[in-house]
Steps between C-alpha positions, in 0.01 A plus 500: 500500500627554855471137575702404182782760590509360860534140361774597261693682781461196730621256218800720430591527868460125538728427211762763621507367851512144404819550305677655802377293788784283639425149590696475831392696812759592774398588856544886462292520183113572471253349266216704340224288380252599227221281605261613225760414229658194652864605536748642749821713493770469746792734604650722757277792631650831412213710626117524542249788485136500567424381143795295394801275570836544326696180495842411350511175319799330315379677185449856642267711702129459473209718643189314582161649604408370848126450399591236254713274724513325829838532693687199644844532677678751709341833560551740199521855647628829365812649631422760771598853431733670745368835619734752654367767719649840467550666821 
């Protein structure tokens, strides 16, 4: 049952990403490739956490799990927080 749910989730994700992936890549964009499923998504990196990337495509914002993709392009880093010391 778990394998079937995982396959359905992967198929749904593949269809959703394929609909929003632009075909032209600019120098400031990143490409996240789903090697196992044979497709990629390209956009501007908004942020990254230990577990996911958030990229902005022509069709909106997409959150992608890091363990499902390989990363190509500029570094995708999270904005750093500013810490103000009281004193």
